[in-house]
C-alpha positions as CSV (number, residue, x, y, z in Angstrom):
1,X,-0.2,2.1,22.1
2,X,-2.1,1.3,18.7
3,X,-3.8,-2.2,17.9
4,X,-3.2,-3.7,14.3
5,X,-4.8,-6.9,13.0
6,X,-3.2,-8.4,10.0
7,X,-3.9,-11.6,8.2
8,X,-2.8,-15.0,9.6
9,X,-0.5,-15.5,6.2
10,X,1.3,-12.3,6.7
11,X,2.4,-12.9,10.0
12,X,5.5,-14.5,8.9
13,X,6.4,-11.2,6.6
14,X,6.0,-9.0,9.6
15,X,8.1,-10.8,11.7
16,X,10.4,-12.2,9.3
17,X,13.3,-15.1,9.1
18,X,14.7,-15.3,12.6
19,X,13.0,-12.1,13.4
20,X,15.1,-9.6,11.0
21,X,11.9,-7.6,10.1
22,X,10.1,-7.3,13.2
23,X,13.8,-5.5,14.7
24,X,14.2,-3.8,11.6
25,X,10.7,-2.0,12.3
26,X,11.2,-1.8,15.8
27,X,14.6,-0.3,15.3
28,X,13.8,2.2,12.1
29,X,10.2,3.4,13.8
30,X,11.3,3.7,17.3
31,X,8.4,0.9,18.6
32,X,7.9,-2.1,20.5
33,X,6.1,-4.8,18.6
34,X,4.1,-7.6,20.4
35,X,2.8,-10.0,17.6
36,X,0.1,-12.5,18.9
37,X,0.4,-15.2,15.7
38,X,-2.6,-17.2,16.7
39,X,-4.7,-14.2,15.9
40,X,-2.7,-11.9,13.9
41,X,-3.1,-9.2,16.5
42,X,0.0,-6.8,16.5
43,X,0.8,-4.5,19.6
44,X,2.6,-1.5,18.6
45,X,3.8,0.6,21.2
46,X,6.0,3.8,20.9
47,X,9.5,3.7,22.4
48,X,11.2,6.6,21.4
49,X,10.6,9.8,19.2
50,X,6.4,9.9,18.9
51,X,6.2,11.2,15.3
52,X,8.5,8.3,14.0
53,X,6.4,6.0,15.8
54,X,3.5,6.9,14.2
55,X,4.4,5.4,11.0
56,X,4.7,2.0,13.2
57,X,1.5,0.6,12.9
58,X,1.3,1.8,9.1
59,X,4.4,0.0,8.1
60,X,3.2,-3.0,10.0
61,X,-0.3,-2.8,7.9
62,X,1.3,-2.0,4.8
63,X,3.0,-5.4,5.1
64,X,-0.2,-7.3,6.3
65,X,-1.7,-5.8,2.9
66,X,0.7,-7.5,1.2
67,X,3.8,-4.7,0.2
68,X,7.5,-6.2,0.8
69,X,9.0,-5.1,3.8
70,X,11.2,-2.4,1.7
71,X,8.4,-0.8,-0.1
72,X,6.6,-0.2,3.7
73,X,9.6,1.3,5.0
74,X,9.1,4.1,2.0
75,X,6.8,5.4,5.0
76,X,9.8,6.5,6.8
77,X,11.6,8.0,4.0
78,X,9.7,11.4,3.9
79,X,7.2,12.7,6.3
80,X,4.7,13.3,3.9
81,X,4.5,9.4,2.5
82,X,1.2,7.9,3.0
83,X,0.0,4.6,3.3
84,X,-4.1,4.1,2.0
85,X,-6.4,1.3,1.1
86,X,-9.2,0.9,-0.8
87,X,-11.8,-1.9,0.0
88,X,-12.5,-3.8,-3.3
89,X,-15.1,-5.7,-1.7
90,X,-16.9,-2.4,-0.3
91,X,-17.4,-1.5,-3.7
92,X,-18.7,-4.7,-5.1
93,X,-22.6,-5.7,-5.0
94,X,-21.5,-9.6,-4.8
95,X,-18.9,-12.8,-5.2
96,X,-19.2,-12.3,-9.1
97,X,-18.4,-8.6,-9.0
98,X,-15.9,-8.6,-6.6
99,X,-13.9,-10.9,-8.7
100,X,-14.7,-9.0,-11.9
101,X,-13.6,-5.7,-9.9
102,X,-10.3,-7.1,-8.7
103,X,-9.3,-8.4,-12.0
104,X,-10.0,-4.8,-13.6
105,X,-7.6,-3.3,-11.0
106,X,-4.8,-5.9,-11.9
107,X,-5.7,-5.9,-15.4
108,X,-4.2,-8.6,-18.2
109,X,-0.8,-10.1,-16.7
110,X,-1.0,-7.7,-14.2
111,X,-0.4,-4.5,-16.6
112,X,-3.3,-2.2,-15.1
113,X,-1.4,-2.2,-11.5
114,X,1.6,-1.8,-12.7
115,X,0.8,0.9,-15.2
116,X,-0.8,3.0,-11.8
117,X,2.5,2.5,-10.2
118,X,5.1,3.3,-13.1
119,X,3.0,6.5,-13.9
120,X,1.9,8.0,-10.3
121,X,5.5,6.7,-8.9
122,X,3.7,4.7,-5.9
123,X,4.0,1.6,-4.7
124,X,0.9,-0.5,-5.4
125,X,0.0,-4.1,-4.2
126,X,-3.7,-5.7,-4.7
127,X,-3.7,-8.2,-1.7
128,X,-7.1,-10.3,-0.7
129,X,-9.9,-7.6,-1.2
130,X,-7.9,-4.5,-0.9
131,X,-5.8,-2.3,-2.8
132,X,-2.7,-0.9,-1.0
133,X,-0.9,2.4,-1.9
134,X,2.5,4.1,-0.3
135,X,3.7,7.1,-2.0
136,X,3.6,10.9,-1.8
137,X,0.2,12.9,-1.6
138,X,0.0,13.6,-5.4
139,X,0.7,9.8,-6.2
140,X,-1.7,8.4,-3.5
141,X,-4.1,10.5,-4.9
142,X,-3.3,9.6,-8.5
143,X,-3.8,6.0,-8.0
144,X,-6.8,6.4,-5.7
145,X,-8.3,8.3,-8.7
146,X,-7.5,5.7,-11.3
147,X,-8.4,2.9,-9.2
148,X,-11.9,4.5,-8.2
149,X,-12.6,5.2,-12.4
150,X,-12.1,1.4,-12.7
151,X,-14.5,0.2,-10.0
152,X,-17.0,2.7,-11.2
153,X,-16.8,1.1,-14.9
154,X,-14.5,3.2,-16.9
155,X,-12.8,1.9,-19.7
156,X,-9.1,1.1,-19.1
157,X,-7.9,3.3,-22.0
158,X,-9.6,6.1,-20.6
159,X,-7.9,5.2,-17.0
160,X,-4.1,4.7,-19.1
161,X,-4.8,8.1,-20.5
162,X,-5.5,9.9,-17.3
163,X,-2.3,8.1,-15.6
164,X,-0.5,9.7,-18.4
165,X,-1.9,12.9,-18.0
166,X,-1.2,12.9,-14.1
167,X,2.5,11.6,-14.8
168,X,3.2,14.1,-17.1
169,X,1.7,16.8,-15.0
170,X,3.8,15.5,-11.7
171,X,7.1,15.7,-14.0
172,X,6.4,19.2,-15.2
173,X,6.3,20.3,-11.6
174,X,9.3,18.5,-10.7
175,X,7.8,16.3,-8.3
176,X,10.2,13.6,-7.0
177,X,8.8,10.2,-8.3
178,X,10.2,6.8,-8.7
179,X,9.7,4.7,-11.4
180,X,8.7,1.5,-9.1
181,X,9.8,-1.8,-10.7
182,X,8.6,-5.0,-8.7
């Protein structure tokens, strides 16, 4: 059994209308969920295939970190699908720096976050103090590297060039990537 803590305002998203999302997580990931809506604590217990059940906590965490349930379910599409989190707060010196860093990752009108998604093929969500990524290993690495470049102060143009280059490399290698439109 694993324990996952999710933000109070995301409990409804994990449960879903009439418990629909919770039932789908339980069915597809072969787990049983015990959600404490007071604290945001979720117990995830394997009830089926243990390998499939390993994705259960990540699905709950992903929804808790701002992903739509259908995006979180991508983790079940393929054994190599990963969920990764970058802590923006940890990369910031103070409150003002945090706000600036988060703004750099989002970009004007959400353009930077959108380009990270479109050019990597990963799903990217910025929620609270984190940037969440769902995708294959190469996709996740690409977004992580781009985000780290931005957090270290690289100009947006350099990061966009890096994303374009990685996008073209992945296309050449024939890696499957999807164009995410969220």
